[in-house]
C-alpha positions as CSV (number, residue, x, y, z in Angstrom):
1,M,30.6,11.0,-9.2
2,L,27.3,11.9,-10.7
3,K,27.5,14.9,-13.1
4,R,23.9,16.3,-13.1
5,I,21.0,15.3,-10.9
6,L,17.3,16.1,-10.8
7,I,16.1,17.3,-7.4
8,A,12.6,15.8,-7.3
9,N,11.4,18.0,-4.5
10,R,10.9,21.6,-3.4
11,G,11.4,24.1,-0.6
12,E,13.9,23.7,2.2
13,I,15.2,20.2,1.3
14,A,15.7,21.1,-2.4
15,R,17.8,24.0,-1.3
16,R,19.7,21.8,1.1
17,I,20.6,19.2,-1.5
18,A,21.6,22.0,-3.9
19,R,24.0,23.3,-1.4
20,T,26.0,20.1,-1.3
21,C,25.8,19.8,-5.1
22,D,27.5,23.2,-5.3
23,L,30.2,22.1,-3.0
24,L,30.9,18.9,-5.0
25,G,30.6,20.5,-8.4
26,V,27.5,18.5,-9.3
27,E,25.0,20.3,-11.5
28,Y,21.3,20.1,-10.6
29,V,17.9,20.6,-12.2
30,A,15.0,22.0,-10.2
31,V,11.4,21.2,-10.7
32,H,8.4,23.3,-9.7
33,S,4.6,23.3,-9.7
34,E,2.5,26.3,-10.7
35,A,2.5,27.4,-7.1
36,D,6.3,27.4,-6.9
37,R,7.2,29.1,-10.2
38,D,8.9,31.9,-8.2
39,A,10.3,29.7,-5.4
40,A,13.8,30.1,-4.0
41,H,14.7,26.5,-4.6
42,L,14.9,27.2,-8.3
43,D,17.8,29.6,-7.9
44,G,21.2,28.2,-9.1
45,A,19.7,25.3,-11.1
46,V,21.2,24.7,-14.5
47,E,17.6,24.2,-15.7
48,T,14.1,24.4,-14.2
49,V,11.1,22.4,-15.3
50,D,7.4,23.1,-14.7
51,I,5.9,19.7,-13.8
52,G,2.2,20.7,-13.3
53,P,-0.5,22.4,-11.3
54,A,-0.2,23.4,-7.6
55,A,-1.7,20.2,-6.1
56,A,1.0,17.7,-5.2
57,A,-0.9,14.9,-6.9
58,E,-0.7,16.8,-10.2
59,S,3.0,17.8,-9.9
60,Y,5.4,16.6,-7.3
61,L,3.8,13.1,-7.1
62,R,3.7,12.6,-10.9
63,I,6.4,10.0,-11.6
64,G,6.0,10.4,-15.4
65,A,6.5,14.2,-15.3
66,L,9.6,13.8,-13.1
67,L,11.2,11.2,-15.3
68,D,10.5,13.3,-18.4
69,A,12.1,16.3,-16.7
70,A,15.2,14.3,-15.9
71,A,15.4,12.9,-19.4
72,R,14.9,16.2,-21.2
73,T,17.6,18.0,-19.1
74,G,20.3,15.3,-19.4
75,C,20.4,14.2,-15.8
76,D,22.2,11.0,-14.7
77,G,20.7,10.8,-11.2
78,V,17.6,11.7,-9.2
79,H,17.5,12.8,-5.5
80,P,14.0,12.5,-4.0
81,G,14.7,14.5,-0.8
82,Y,12.1,13.7,1.8
83,G,8.3,13.6,1.6
84,F,6.5,13.3,-1.7
85,L,8.0,10.3,-3.6
86,S,11.1,9.8,-1.4
87,E,9.9,6.5,-0.1
88,S,8.2,5.3,-3.3
89,A,9.6,1.9,-4.4
90,E,7.7,2.5,-7.7
91,F,9.5,5.8,-8.3
92,A,12.9,4.3,-7.4
93,A,12.4,1.4,-9.7
94,A,11.2,3.6,-12.6
95,V,14.3,5.8,-12.2
96,A,16.5,2.7,-12.3
97,E,14.7,1.3,-15.3
98,T,15.3,4.5,-17.3
99,G,19.0,4.1,-16.7
100,L,19.3,6.9,-14.1
101,T,20.8,6.5,-10.7
102,W,18.4,6.6,-7.7
103,I,20.1,8.5,-4.8
104,G,18.7,6.4,-2.0
105,P,18.1,2.7,-0.9
106,R,17.3,0.0,-3.5
107,P,13.7,-0.2,-4.6
108,A,13.3,-3.7,-3.0
109,T,14.5,-2.2,0.3
110,I,12.1,0.7,0.1
111,A,9.2,-1.7,-0.6
112,A,10.2,-4.1,2.2
113,L,10.5,-1.5,4.9
114,G,7.8,0.8,3.5
115,D,5.2,-1.7,4.4
116,K,5.1,-1.4,8.2
117,A,3.6,-4.9,8.7
118,G,6.3,-6.4,6.6
119,A,9.0,-4.3,8.2
120,R,7.9,-5.5,11.7
121,A,8.3,-9.1,10.5
122,L,11.7,-8.5,9.0
123,M,13.0,-6.8,12.2
124,A,11.6,-9.6,14.4
125,E,13.5,-12.1,12.3
126,A,16.6,-10.0,12.7
127,G,16.2,-10.0,16.5
128,V,15.1,-6.4,16.8
129,P,12.4,-5.9,19.5
130,I,8.9,-5.0,18.1
131,L,5.6,-4.0,19.7
132,P,2.6,-6.3,19.7
133,G,0.4,-5.4,16.7
134,T,-1.9,-6.6,13.9
135,P,-0.2,-8.8,11.3
136,D,-2.1,-7.6,8.3
137,P,-3.0,-4.0,7.3
138,T,-6.5,-3.1,6.3
139,E,-8.8,-0.1,5.5
140,S,-11.8,-1.8,7.1
141,P,-12.8,-0.4,10.5
142,D,-14.6,-3.7,11.2
143,E,-11.5,-5.8,10.6
144,L,-9.5,-3.4,12.7
145,A,-12.0,-3.6,15.5
146,A,-11.9,-7.4,15.5
147,A,-8.1,-7.4,15.5
148,V,-7.8,-4.8,18.2
149,A,-10.2,-6.7,20.5
150,D,-7.6,-9.3,20.8
151,L,-4.7,-6.8,21.1
152,G,-6.3,-4.7,23.8
153,Y,-6.6,-0.9,24.2
154,P,-5.1,1.6,23.9
155,V,-3.8,1.2,20.4
156,I,-2.3,3.4,17.7
157,L,-3.5,3.3,14.1
158,K,-0.7,3.9,11.6
159,P,-0.9,4.2,7.8
160,V,1.1,1.2,6.5
161,A,2.6,3.3,3.7
162,G,3.1,6.5,5.8
163,G,5.8,8.4,7.4
164,G,6.4,11.5,9.5
165,G,3.5,10.7,11.8
166,K,0.9,11.7,9.3
167,G,-2.5,10.1,9.7
168,M,-1.7,8.3,13.0
169,Q,-4.5,8.1,15.5
170,I,-4.5,7.0,19.2
171,V,-7.6,5.1,20.2
172,E,-8.3,4.4,23.8
173,R,-11.9,3.1,23.7
174,P,-13.7,0.7,21.3
175,E,-16.4,3.2,20.6
176,D,-13.8,5.7,19.2
177,L,-12.2,3.2,16.8
178,R,-14.5,3.7,13.7
179,A,-14.2,7.5,13.5
180,A,-10.4,7.3,14.1
181,A,-10.0,4.7,11.5
182,E,-12.0,6.6,8.9
183,A,-10.0,9.8,9.5
184,A,-6.7,7.9,9.3
185,V,-7.7,6.2,6.1
186,R,-8.7,9.5,4.5
187,L,-5.4,11.2,5.5
188,A,-3.4,8.2,4.4
189,R,-5.0,8.1,1.0
190,A,-4.5,11.8,0.5
191,A,-0.9,11.8,1.7
192,F,0.4,8.4,0.4
193,G,-2.2,7.0,-2.0
194,D,-2.7,4.0,0.3
195,G,-5.3,4.0,3.1
196,R,-4.4,0.7,4.7
197,L,-3.8,0.8,8.5
198,L,-1.8,-1.2,11.0
199,A,-2.7,-1.2,14.7
200,E,0.0,-1.5,17.4
201,R,-0.2,-1.6,21.2
202,Y,0.2,2.0,22.4
203,V,3.0,2.7,24.8
204,P,2.0,5.5,27.2
205,R,4.4,8.5,27.5
206,P,7.1,6.9,25.3
207,R,10.4,8.5,24.2
208,H,11.0,8.5,20.4
209,V,14.6,7.8,19.6
210,E,15.9,7.1,16.1
211,V,19.2,5.9,14.7
212,Q,20.9,7.2,11.6
213,V,22.3,4.3,9.5
214,F,24.2,4.2,6.3
215,G,25.2,1.3,4.0
216,D,27.1,0.8,0.8
217,D,27.2,-1.6,-2.1
218,E,30.1,-3.5,-0.5
219,G,28.0,-4.6,2.4
220,N,29.3,-2.1,5.0
221,V,26.7,-0.7,7.4
222,V,27.4,1.9,10.0
223,H,25.5,4.1,12.4
224,L,26.0,7.8,13.0
225,Y,24.5,7.8,16.5
226,E,21.0,8.5,17.6
227,R,18.6,11.4,17.7
228,E,16.0,12.3,20.3
229,C,12.7,13.1,18.6
230,S,10.3,13.0,21.5
231,L,9.1,16.7,21.3
232,Q,6.1,16.3,18.9
233,R,2.7,17.7,18.2
234,R,0.1,15.8,16.2
235,H,2.7,13.0,16.1
236,Q,5.0,15.2,14.1
237,K,8.4,16.3,15.4
238,I,9.1,20.0,16.2
239,V,12.4,19.8,18.2
240,E,15.1,17.2,17.7
241,E,18.5,16.7,19.2
242,A,21.6,14.5,19.0
243,P,22.7,12.6,20.9
244,A,19.6,11.6,22.9
245,A,19.1,13.2,26.3
246,R,19.4,11.2,29.5
247,L,20.1,7.9,27.8
248,S,22.2,5.3,29.6
249,E,25.3,4.2,27.7
250,G,24.2,0.6,28.0
251,T,20.9,1.3,26.3
252,R,22.6,3.5,23.7
253,A,25.0,0.7,22.7
254,E,22.1,-1.8,22.5
255,L,20.0,0.6,20.5
256,L,22.7,1.4,18.0
257,D,23.6,-2.3,17.6
258,A,19.9,-3.2,17.0
259,A,19.6,-0.6,14.2
260,V,22.8,-1.7,12.5
261,R,21.8,-5.4,12.8
262,G,18.4,-4.7,11.3
263,A,19.9,-2.7,8.4
264,A,22.6,-5.3,7.7
265,A,19.9,-8.1,7.7
266,I,18.3,-6.5,4.6
267,G,21.4,-5.4,2.9
268,Y,20.7,-1.7,3.4
269,V,22.4,0.8,1.0
270,N,22.5,4.6,1.3
271,A,20.9,6.7,4.1
272,G,18.2,5.4,6.4
273,T,16.7,5.8,9.8
274,F,15.5,3.1,12.2
275,E,13.0,4.5,14.7
276,F,12.2,3.2,18.2
277,L,10.0,3.8,21.1
278,L,11.5,3.7,24.6
279,D,9.3,3.0,27.7
280,A,10.0,4.3,31.2
281,D,12.4,1.5,31.8
282,E,14.4,2.2,28.6
283,R,13.1,-0.9,26.9
284,F,13.0,-0.1,23.2
285,F,10.8,-1.3,20.4
286,F,11.2,-0.9,16.6
287,I,8.3,1.1,15.1
288,E,9.4,1.9,11.5
289,A,12.3,2.5,9.1
290,N,12.5,5.6,7.0
291,T,14.3,4.8,3.7
292,R,15.4,8.4,3.0
293,L,17.1,11.4,4.5
294,Q,15.3,12.7,7.5
295,V,14.2,16.3,8.2
296,E,16.3,16.3,11.3
297,H,19.5,15.1,9.7
298,P,21.4,18.4,10.4
299,V,21.8,17.6,14.1
300,T,23.6,14.4,13.1
301,E,25.8,16.3,10.7
302,A,26.6,18.8,13.5
303,I,27.8,16.2,16.0
304,T,29.7,14.0,13.5
305,G,31.0,16.6,11.0
306,V,29.6,14.4,8.2
307,D,27.7,15.8,5.2
308,L,25.0,13.2,4.8
309,V,23.9,14.4,1.4
310,E,27.5,14.1,0.2
311,W,27.6,10.5,1.5
312,Q,24.3,9.9,-0.4
313,L,25.8,11.1,-3.6
314,R,29.1,9.2,-3.2
315,V,27.4,5.9,-2.3
316,A,24.9,6.3,-5.2
317,S,27.9,6.8,-7.5
318,G,29.3,3.4,-6.4
319,E,31.8,4.6,-3.9
320,P,32.3,2.9,-0.5
321,L,31.4,4.6,2.7
322,P,33.8,7.4,3.4
323,L,34.4,6.3,7.0
324,R,34.5,3.1,9.0
325,Q,32.5,2.7,12.2
326,D,35.5,3.3,14.4
327,E,36.3,6.5,12.5
328,I,32.9,8.1,13.1
329,R,33.1,10.3,16.1
330,R,30.6,12.5,17.8
331,E,31.4,15.9,19.4
332,G,29.2,18.1,21.5
333,H,25.4,18.4,21.3
334,A,23.0,19.7,18.6
335,V,19.4,20.8,18.7
336,E,17.0,21.6,15.9
337,A,13.7,23.5,15.9
338,R,11.3,23.3,13.0
339,V,9.6,26.5,12.0
340,Y,6.1,26.0,10.8
341,A,3.4,28.3,9.3
342,E,0.8,27.3,11.9
343,D,-1.1,28.7,14.8
344,P,-0.1,27.1,18.1
345,D,-3.0,28.8,19.9
346,A,-5.5,27.2,17.5
347,E,-4.3,23.6,18.0
348,F,-1.4,24.1,15.6
349,R,-3.8,24.8,12.7
350,P,-1.9,25.3,9.5
351,A,-1.6,29.0,8.5
352,P,-0.3,29.2,4.9
353,G,0.4,32.6,3.4
354,T,3.2,35.0,2.4
355,A,6.2,36.0,4.5
356,A,6.7,39.7,3.6
357,A,10.0,40.0,5.5
358,V,12.2,37.3,7.0
359,R,15.4,37.7,9.0
360,W,17.0,34.4,10.0
361,P,19.7,34.4,12.7
362,G,23.3,34.5,11.5
363,S,24.8,32.8,14.6
364,V,23.6,29.3,13.9
365,R,22.8,27.0,10.9
366,V,19.5,27.7,9.1
367,D,18.0,25.5,6.4
368,A,15.0,27.4,4.9
369,A,12.7,27.4,1.9
370,F,13.4,31.1,1.4
371,D,15.5,33.9,2.8
372,G,14.3,37.5,2.8
373,A,10.6,36.7,1.8
374,G,8.6,33.9,0.4
375,E,5.3,32.0,0.2
376,V,4.1,29.0,2.1
377,P,1.4,27.5,-0.2
378,S,-1.5,25.6,1.3
379,F,-0.8,22.6,-0.9
380,Y,2.2,21.3,0.9
381,D,3.7,20.8,4.3
382,P,3.7,23.9,6.6
383,M,7.3,23.6,7.6
384,F,9.4,26.2,5.8
385,G,12.6,26.4,7.9
386,K,14.8,24.8,10.5
387,I,17.1,26.4,13.0
388,I,20.0,24.3,14.2
389,A,22.4,25.1,17.1
390,H,25.5,23.1,18.1
391,G,27.4,23.5,21.4
392,S,30.0,21.7,23.5
393,S,27.2,20.6,25.8
394,R,23.4,20.1,25.7
395,R,22.9,23.2,27.9
396,E,25.0,25.3,25.5
397,A,23.2,24.0,22.4
398,L,19.8,24.7,23.9
399,R,20.9,28.2,25.0
400,R,22.2,29.1,21.6
401,L,19.0,27.7,19.9
402,A,16.7,29.6,22.2
403,G,18.5,32.8,21.5
404,A,18.4,32.2,17.8
405,V,14.7,31.4,17.8
406,R,13.9,34.6,19.8
407,T,15.9,36.7,17.3
408,T,14.3,35.3,14.2
409,T,11.9,37.6,12.4
410,V,9.1,36.4,10.2
411,L,6.5,39.0,9.2
412,G,3.3,38.3,7.4
413,L,2.9,34.7,8.5
414,T,1.5,33.1,11.7
415,T,4.3,30.8,12.9
416,N,5.2,28.7,15.9
417,L,8.3,30.7,16.7
418,G,6.8,32.1,20.0
419,F,5.7,28.7,21.0
420,L,9.2,27.2,20.3
421,A,10.9,29.9,22.3
422,D,8.6,29.2,25.3
423,L,9.0,25.4,24.9
424,L,12.7,25.6,24.9
425,D,12.5,27.4,28.2
426,D,10.3,24.7,29.8
427,R,11.9,22.9,32.7
428,R,11.3,19.4,31.2
429,V,13.1,20.4,28.0
430,R,16.0,22.1,29.8
431,T,16.5,19.0,32.0
432,G,16.0,16.4,29.3
433,A,12.9,14.9,31.0
434,L,11.3,14.2,27.6
435,D,8.5,12.0,26.2
436,T,6.0,12.4,23.4
437,E,3.4,13.9,25.8
438,V,5.5,16.9,26.8
439,V,4.5,19.2,24.0
440,G,0.8,18.5,24.3
441,E,0.8,19.1,28.0
442,F,2.9,22.3,27.6
443,A,0.5,23.6,24.9
444,A,-2.5,22.9,27.1
445,A,-1.0,24.7,30.1
446,R,0.5,27.6,28.1
447,A,-1.6,30.7,28.6
448,G,-2.0,32.6,25.4
449,A,-1.3,36.3,26.3
450,D,-3.5,39.0,25.0
451,L,-1.1,40.8,22.8
452,A,-3.5,43.1,21.0
453,P,-3.0,46.0,23.5
454,V,0.8,45.5,23.3
455,G,0.5,45.6,19.5
456,A,-1.5,48.8,19.6
457,A,1.2,50.4,21.7
458,V,3.8,49.3,19.3
459,A,1.8,50.5,16.3
460,A,1.5,53.9,18.0
461,A,5.2,54.1,18.6
462,I,5.8,53.3,14.9
463,E,3.5,56.1,13.8
464,V,5.2,58.5,16.1
465,R,8.6,57.7,14.6
466,R,7.3,57.6,11.1
467,T,5.0,60.7,11.0
468,A,6.6,63.0,13.5
469,G,5.8,66.5,12.3
470,A,3.9,65.3,9.3
471,A,0.2,65.4,8.4
472,R,-2.0,62.9,10.2
473,S,-2.0,59.4,8.7
474,P,-5.0,57.2,8.2
475,W,-3.9,55.4,11.3
476,A,-4.6,58.4,13.5
477,G,-7.6,58.9,15.7
478,A,-9.4,62.2,16.5
479,V,-6.0,63.5,17.6
480,G,-3.1,62.8,15.3
481,P,0.4,61.9,16.5
482,L,2.4,65.0,17.3
483,D,-0.4,67.2,16.0
484,R,-0.3,70.0,18.6
485,A,-3.4,71.6,17.1
486,Y,-5.5,69.0,18.8
487,L,-4.2,69.0,22.4
488,D,-5.5,66.3,24.7
489,P,-4.4,66.2,28.4
490,A,-4.5,62.4,28.5
491,A,-2.5,62.2,25.2
492,P,-0.4,65.3,24.8
493,L,1.3,63.8,21.8
494,G,-1.8,62.4,20.2
495,R,-3.7,59.2,19.9
496,V,-3.5,56.3,17.4
497,V,-6.6,54.1,16.8
498,T,-6.1,50.6,15.5
499,R,-8.2,47.4,15.1
500,A,-7.4,43.8,15.9
501,G,-10.2,42.1,14.1
502,S,-13.4,43.8,15.2
503,R,-11.7,45.1,18.4
504,R,-11.0,48.8,18.5
505,L,-7.9,49.9,20.4
506,E,-6.9,53.4,21.3
507,A,-3.3,54.2,22.2
508,A,-2.5,57.5,23.9
509,V,1.0,58.8,23.3
510,T,2.3,60.6,26.4
511,A,6.1,61.1,25.8
512,V,8.9,60.6,23.4
513,R,12.5,60.3,24.3
514,G,15.4,60.5,21.8
515,G,18.6,58.5,21.6
516,P,20.0,55.7,19.4
517,D,16.6,54.0,19.7
518,V,13.6,56.3,20.2
519,A,11.6,55.5,23.3
520,V,7.9,56.2,23.2
521,D,5.6,56.1,26.2
522,V,2.1,54.9,25.3
523,T,-1.0,54.1,27.4
524,V,-3.5,51.5,26.1
525,D,-6.6,50.4,28.2
526,G,-5.1,52.1,31.2
527,D,-1.8,50.3,31.0
528,A,1.4,52.3,30.4
529,H,4.1,50.9,28.1
530,R,7.5,52.1,27.1
531,V,8.2,51.1,23.5
532,R,11.7,51.3,22.1
533,V,11.6,51.6,18.3
534,A,14.3,51.6,15.6
535,E,14.1,51.0,11.8
536,D,16.3,49.0,9.5
537,G,15.6,48.5,5.8
538,G,11.9,49.1,6.2
539,V,11.5,46.8,9.1
540,F,10.8,48.4,12.5
541,H,12.0,46.6,15.6
542,G,12.6,47.1,19.3
543,R,11.3,46.1,22.7
544,I,8.2,46.8,24.6
545,G,9.1,46.1,28.2
546,A,11.1,42.9,28.1
547,L,9.5,41.6,24.9
548,P,11.2,41.9,21.5
549,W,9.1,42.9,18.6
550,S,9.4,43.4,14.8
551,A,7.0,45.0,12.4
552,L,6.3,45.9,8.8
553,R,3.9,48.7,8.0
554,T,1.8,48.6,4.9
555,P,-0.9,51.0,3.7
556,D,-3.6,48.9,5.2
557,A,-2.0,47.0,8.1
558,V,0.8,46.6,10.6
559,E,2.3,43.1,10.5
560,L,3.7,42.7,13.9
561,V,5.4,39.9,15.8
562,V,5.8,40.2,19.6
563,A,8.1,37.6,21.1
564,G,7.5,35.3,18.1
565,T,3.6,35.7,18.2
566,R,1.9,37.4,15.3
567,V,-0.4,40.4,15.8
568,R,-2.1,42.0,12.8
569,L,-3.5,45.4,13.2
570,A,-5.6,47.5,10.8
571,P,-6.2,51.3,10.8
572,G,-9.2,52.0,13.0
573,A,-9.9,55.8,12.6
574,G,-13.6,56.4,12.6
575,A,-14.5,52.7,12.2
576,A,-17.2,51.1,14.2
577,D,-17.2,47.5,15.3
578,D,-18.0,45.1,12.4
579,D,-21.4,43.8,13.7
580,A,-22.8,43.5,10.2
581,A,-21.1,40.2,9.5
582,D,-23.5,37.3,8.9
583,A,-23.4,35.3,12.2
584,G,-24.8,32.3,10.4
585,S,-22.0,32.1,7.8
586,I,-19.3,29.6,8.6
587,A,-16.1,30.2,6.7
588,A,-12.9,28.2,6.0
589,P,-10.2,29.1,8.5
590,M,-7.5,28.7,5.9
591,P,-7.0,27.7,2.2
592,G,-7.4,24.0,1.5
593,T,-9.5,21.2,0.1
594,V,-12.9,20.2,1.4
595,V,-12.5,16.4,2.2
596,A,-15.8,15.9,4.2
597,L,-19.2,17.5,4.4
598,P,-21.1,15.7,7.2
599,V,-24.2,18.0,7.0
600,A,-27.0,18.5,4.4
601,V,-29.4,21.4,3.9
602,G,-32.2,21.1,6.5
603,D,-30.0,19.4,9.1
604,A,-30.2,20.8,12.6
605,V,-26.7,21.3,14.2
606,E,-25.6,22.1,17.6
607,R,-23.0,24.7,18.7
608,G,-19.5,23.2,18.1
609,A,-20.7,20.5,15.6
610,T,-18.5,19.7,12.6
611,V,-20.0,21.1,9.4
612,A,-17.0,20.5,7.1
613,I,-13.4,19.2,7.2
614,V,-10.8,21.1,5.2
615,E,-7.5,19.5,4.5
616,A,-4.6,22.0,4.4
617,M,-0.9,21.2,4.4
618,K,-1.6,17.4,4.9
619,T,-3.7,18.2,8.1
620,E,-7.4,17.8,8.5
621,N,-9.1,20.8,10.1
622,R,-12.6,20.6,11.4
623,V,-14.9,23.6,10.6
624,L,-17.3,24.0,13.5
625,A,-20.7,25.7,14.0
626,G,-20.3,28.8,16.1
627,D,-23.9,28.4,17.3
628,A,-26.9,26.1,17.0
629,G,-29.0,26.3,13.9
630,T,-30.4,24.7,10.7
631,V,-28.3,24.3,7.6
632,A,-29.7,26.8,5.1
633,E,-27.0,26.6,2.4
634,I,-23.9,24.6,1.5
635,R,-21.7,26.7,-0.7
636,C,-18.9,24.2,-1.3
637,A,-18.5,20.7,-2.7
638,L,-16.4,17.7,-1.8
639,G,-13.0,18.0,-3.3
640,E,-13.3,21.7,-3.9
641,V,-10.3,23.9,-3.2
642,V,-11.5,26.8,-1.1
643,A,-9.9,30.1,0.0
644,A,-9.3,31.4,3.5
645,D,-12.5,33.1,4.8
646,Q,-14.6,31.6,2.0
647,V,-18.1,30.8,3.3
648,L,-18.7,27.0,3.3
649,V,-22.0,26.6,5.1
650,V,-24.8,29.1,6.1
651,L,-26.9,28.4,9.1
652,E,-30.3,29.8,10.0
653,P,-30.0,30.5,13.7
654,V,-32.3,28.9,16.2
655,P,-35.0,31.4,17.2
656,R,-34.3,32.7,20.7
657,P,-37.1,33.0,23.2
658,D,-38.4,36.5,23.8
């Protein structure tokens, strides 16, 4: 067994690998960028090494820095995790050349399967079904257009070196191909250092099902059953389960056999995943192989009882597979939900920031980048946690997961927790009627509730509990909470004024009832609410009607989450609406890097036109003009790292007729 390994990764997966190392008595060295110098994944490491600035290209993607860290700290192996360099044949080869053990497939296997065009050819030769597609990858939109003309529309453009759905673009019309190809090339270069694209025939409303395989140096290859990964947004998975829902046993057997056959044909060693699309008739087609551990590996572990990281370490150490195929059993059902720092109500826009208070559920498995608090930097992927539930049946697993998601508290970050809770309650999800369009349709139909008045009622209840009998706080309006000197018939116990952005909200406190949890009656905008409020370790929590909420009060804000959705309120006493903001200033919606500036000073732009593209957390975010005007200033440059709310472009508004 390996004695000491370098974990060449960060966040949740680094902590996950470390957990198994602790169980096996394997020491580990942790690396970090400047942005991660205080990150939780450094805890427990025998040594930590600073590998560079915050940007991934200058730290986690620097092969030389990682090899140097391993050499200086006496490691005998390197585990790449997933993402970053986990599927880099160059990195795997460099590790082996230095005499260290690469904990993953052989470099030649990574190279062969990492090129999607080559992988398609290999699988076709092994008798694994593939989709019609272009034989040769390219960065040229013109070459793609010519190839796709023969293939036919719709098609999907896929970065040949990519993974995790990043950079993929669906193109339904010839006139949309160039813009989609240029965007895909940009994203692929940024994420993988290789902008070449492959085009494949697009299967409408497919299911995405993958098979976990494992091989050893003795030529043994086994599967550990399949996972359903059809619930995706932006081609990236958000909910996964094992085994697949509503899959016939005949198709399951054929699918598992195809994956093992494909893996055996190339002499696969260590962990890997073979991914397939299934059409409405359960015909399946190979789309790619991931030569690493998958984000969703915990659901496989839950149904098989196997620690896949332990298997990785044992096989990398030269041991045979711990179990034969006929010894691998599955039991029950498992479902995983990924927790992202993103705004589902803004097309899942990344929302990096700092989680001031986090409380994960204790009833299920949680793999997270941090526990009580932590930061989600803008330089990396927005996923910072996973919640995994196992049950004797799919129904039980879903019920346990939904309950765990609804009781998770993350304060200070905008997350997808509320969206996940609603999605898990959707009829299609509950019945297993899944395909890759379900999440998009659900998001489009989901009505975003106006939670600002609810938040104002909660903020008032918190003030009542916190300042009862005390002097008025800066959160109070003309009449302070419980300040009997300022009686108001409509608010006998006072008013609390808050602001949600520029919106002023006034909450009238009408009654307070004691008990284990204080109940406060509050009226906002004519609607009456009963707020139950308790406090535990500085975190307030309770229910408003049927909705659970949690909150953290700071001197200048209430960070509030209602049923998983973030509401941020500021004190509003005596404040007028902020009409002084420059309507012509267009700001970055989040921290990130400017990757495109399609306008120049003097250009006329229409309302809704793209004036800049900011990449954050491996996602391109278009910055739009709020109104028509002429570009007066450009206050950023291509490649510049900008802060949230930093002004990028200033427009001179179009004169309005008198």
